[in-house]
C-alpha positions in Angstrom: 218.6 184.1 124.7 218.1 182.9 121.1 218.8 179.3 122.1 216.3 179.4 125.0 213.6 180.8 122.8 214.3 178.3 120.1 214.0 175.5 122.7 210.7 176.8 124.0 209.3 177.1 120.5 210.5 173.6 119.6 208.8 172.2 122.6 205.5 173.9 121.7 205.7 172.8 118.1 206.2 169.2 119.0 203.1 169.4 121.2 201.2 170.9 118.3 202.3 168.0 116.1 200.9 165.5 118.6 197.6 167.5 118.9 197.2 167.6 115.1 197.9 163.9 114.8 195.3 163.2 117.5 192.8 165.4 115.6 193.3 163.4 112.4 192.2 160.3 114.2 188.8 162.0 114.5 188.8 163.7 111.1 190.0 160.7 109.0 189.1 157.6 111.0 189.3 155.4 107.9 193.1 155.7 108.2 193.3 154.9 111.9 193.9 151.1 111.4 195.7 149.4 108.7 197.6 152.5 107.6 200.7 154.4 108.7 200.4 158.1 109.7 201.7 159.5 106.4 198.6 158.1 104.7 196.5 160.7 106.4 198.0 163.0 103.7 195.9 161.1 101.2 192.5 161.9 102.8 190.2 164.9 102.6 192.2 166.6 105.4 195.6 165.6 104.1 196.8 169.2 104.4 196.6 168.8 108.2 199.0 165.9 108.2 201.3 167.7 105.7 201.3 170.7 108.0 202.0 168.5 111.0 205.1 167.0 109.4 206.4 170.5 108.5 205.8 171.6 112.0 207.7 168.7 113.4 210.5 169.4 111.0 210.7 173.0 112.2 210.7 171.7 115.7 213.7 169.5 115.1 215.6 172.4 113.4 214.8 174.8 116.2 216.0 172.1 118.7 219.3 171.9 116.7 219.7 175.7 117.1 219.1 175.5 120.8 221.4 172.5 121.4 224.3 173.5 119.1 226.4 175.4 121.5 226.0 172.7 124.2 227.4 169.8 122.0 231.1 169.9 122.4 232.0 166.2 121.7 232.6 164.8 118.2 229.6 162.4 118.6 227.5 165.3 119.7 228.4 167.4 116.6 227.7 164.4 114.4 224.3 164.0 116.1 223.7 167.7 115.6 224.2 167.4 111.9 221.9 164.4 111.8 219.3 166.4 113.7 219.4 169.0 110.9 219.0 166.3 108.3 216.1 164.7 110.2 214.3 168.1 110.5 214.7 168.6 106.8 213.4 165.1 106.1 210.2 165.7 108.2 209.7 168.9 106.2 210.2 167.2 102.9 207.8 164.5 104.0 205.2 167.2 104.6 205.7 168.9 101.3 205.6 165.7 99.2 202.8 163.2 100.1 203.0 159.5 99.5 201.2 159.5 96.2 201.6 157.0 93.4 201.7 159.6 90.6 203.8 161.5 89.9 206.3 158.8 91.1 209.0 161.3 92.0 206.8 162.8 94.7 206.1 159.5 96.3 209.8 158.6 96.1 210.9 161.8 97.8 208.4 161.1 100.6 209.6 157.6 101.0 213.3 158.6 101.1 212.5 161.4 103.6 210.5 158.9 105.8 213.4 156.4 105.8 215.9 159.1 106.8 213.6 160.3 109.7 212.7 156.9 110.9 216.2 155.3 110.9 218.2 158.5 111.6 216.3 159.7 114.6 217.3 157.2 117.3 221.0 157.4 116.1 221.0 161.2 116.4 219.2 161.0 119.8 221.9 158.6 121.1 224.8 160.7 119.9 223.3 164.0 121.3 222.2 162.4 124.5 225.6 161.0 125.2 227.2 164.3 124.5 224.8 166.2 126.8 225.2 163.6 129.6 228.9 164.5 129.8 228.0 168.1 130.6 225.8 169.8 133.3 222.7 169.6 131.0 219.5 169.6 133.0 217.3 166.5 132.9 220.0 164.5 131.2 218.8 161.4 133.0 215.3 161.9 131.7 216.7 162.4 128.2 218.5 159.1 128.6 215.2 157.4 129.3 213.6 159.2 126.4 216.4 157.9 124.1 215.7 154.3 125.3 212.0 154.9 124.7 212.7 156.1 121.1 214.8 153.0 120.4 211.9 151.0 121.7 209.5 152.8 119.4 211.8 152.2 116.5 212.4 148.6 117.3 208.6 147.9 117.7 207.9 149.4 114.3 210.7 147.5 112.6 209.6 144.3 114.3 206.0 144.8 113.2 207.1 145.3 109.6 209.4 142.2 109.8 206.6 140.0 111.1 204.2 141.3 108.6 206.7 140.7 105.7 207.2 137.1 106.9 203.5 136.6 106.9 203.1 138.1 103.4 200.7 140.7 104.6 202.4 143.9 103.3 199.5 145.0 101.1 197.2 147.8 102.3 195.5 147.6 104.6 198.3 146.6 106.9 197.7 144.6 110.1 196.6 146.7 113.0 199.8 146.1 115.0 201.8 147.9 112.2 199.6 151.0 112.6 199.9 150.9 116.4 203.7 150.5 116.2 204.0 153.3 113.7 202.1 155.7 116.0 204.0 154.6 119.1 207.3 155.2 117.3 206.4 158.8 116.2 205.1 159.6 119.7 208.4 158.4 121.3 210.3 160.5 118.9 208.2 163.5 119.9 208.8 162.7 123.6 212.5 162.9 122.9 212.2 166.2 121.1 210.2 167.6 124.0 212.5 166.3 126.7 215.6 167.7 124.9 213.8 171.1 124.3 212.7 171.3 127.9 216.2 170.6 129.2 217.6 173.2 126.8 215.1 175.8 128.0 216.0 175.1 131.6 219.7 175.3 130.9 219.2 178.6 129.1 217.3 180.0 132.1 220.0 178.7 134.5 222.7 180.4 132.4 220.7 183.7 132.3 220.4 183.7 136.1 224.1 183.1 136.5 224.9 186.1 134.3 222.7 188.2 136.5 224.7 187.3 139.7 
């Protein structure tokens, strides 16, 4: 029961994150192009982006709660720990904005961002592989969501690499970096929502079996 509720809440919070991110495109259009999403925290409505990151962090932590009992392989358990770290990283990124001073605040945000960006597709792969070996609902869709997340990660990494080679790493960044950054975070949210949806359905299935 607790795992099913956690899954439903995780699903809802991921949707809220996407809604807040879309709202910021209207509230702070000056950051829509040439900037990554964390820079919304520097605007007049920066608290909205900070709240959104914290919400996504809680969503990841709730997802870990819902998936924990279902991850029985070694890779799945490693992925579960990674998911906890990623959720914490998103939360830290929300608390500490990417400011220049004090430097420690910006550094904490940067470290949290690197952990979330690089750790997420790895955790998704480990967890997805573990769930695929069980009777987890929608495991095939989760597999596609994992591939999509890797695509989002790869596109962002490629955009940064091309930008670095062109010597255009100063703000504002090229438009393709902004688009790739937004595409990446959307694919991560899609994975969270797919996993949470599957966990909620699995919890409902188990509840019905206990009633029989």
